[in-house]
C-alpha positions in Angstrom: 0.0 0.0 0.0 1.1 3.5 -0.7 0.3 6.8 1.0 -0.3 9.8 -1.3 -0.7 13.5 -0.6 -2.8 15.8 -2.8 -3.7 19.5 -2.9 -7.4 20.2 -3.5 -8.7 23.7 -4.2 -12.4 24.2 -3.6 -15.0 27.0 -3.6 -18.0 26.9 -1.2 -17.1 23.7 0.5 -16.6 22.7 4.1 -14.1 20.2 5.4 -16.9 17.8 6.5 -18.5 18.0 3.1 -15.2 17.2 1.4 -14.5 14.3 3.7 -18.0 12.9 3.1 -17.8 13.2 -0.7 -14.5 11.5 -0.8 -15.7 8.7 1.6 -18.8 8.2 -0.6 -16.5 7.8 -3.6 -14.6 5.1 -1.7 -11.6 7.2 -0.9 -10.1 6.8 2.6 -9.1 10.2 4.0 -6.2 10.1 6.5 -6.1 13.8 7.1 -7.8 16.9 5.8 -6.1 20.3 6.7 -7.0 23.8 5.6 -3.8 25.5 4.4 -5.1 28.8 3.2 -8.4 30.6 3.0 -9.5 34.0 1.5 -12.7 35.9 1.1 -13.7 36.6 -2.5 -16.2 39.2 -3.8 -19.4 37.8 -5.3 -18.6 39.3 -8.7 -15.1 37.9 -8.8 -16.6 34.4 -8.1 -19.1 34.7 -10.9 -16.4 35.8 -13.4 -14.1 32.9 -12.3 -17.0 30.4 -12.7 -17.8 31.7 -16.1 -14.2 31.5 -17.2 -13.8 27.9 -15.9 -17.0 26.8 -17.8 -15.6 28.2 -21.1 -12.2 26.5 -20.5 -13.9 23.2 -19.9 
């Protein structure tokens, strides 16, 4: 067996929700740590979402 570490960037998610989603997908989570958090303006969030949709 091998232990792996990943960085996951999310918007509008809580640690408990992330842990549950991964568990539901059959992924065992050893640790979940918030490294950085910042507040974003609503308009910036909409622009970012639109850009991500166009980039696929």
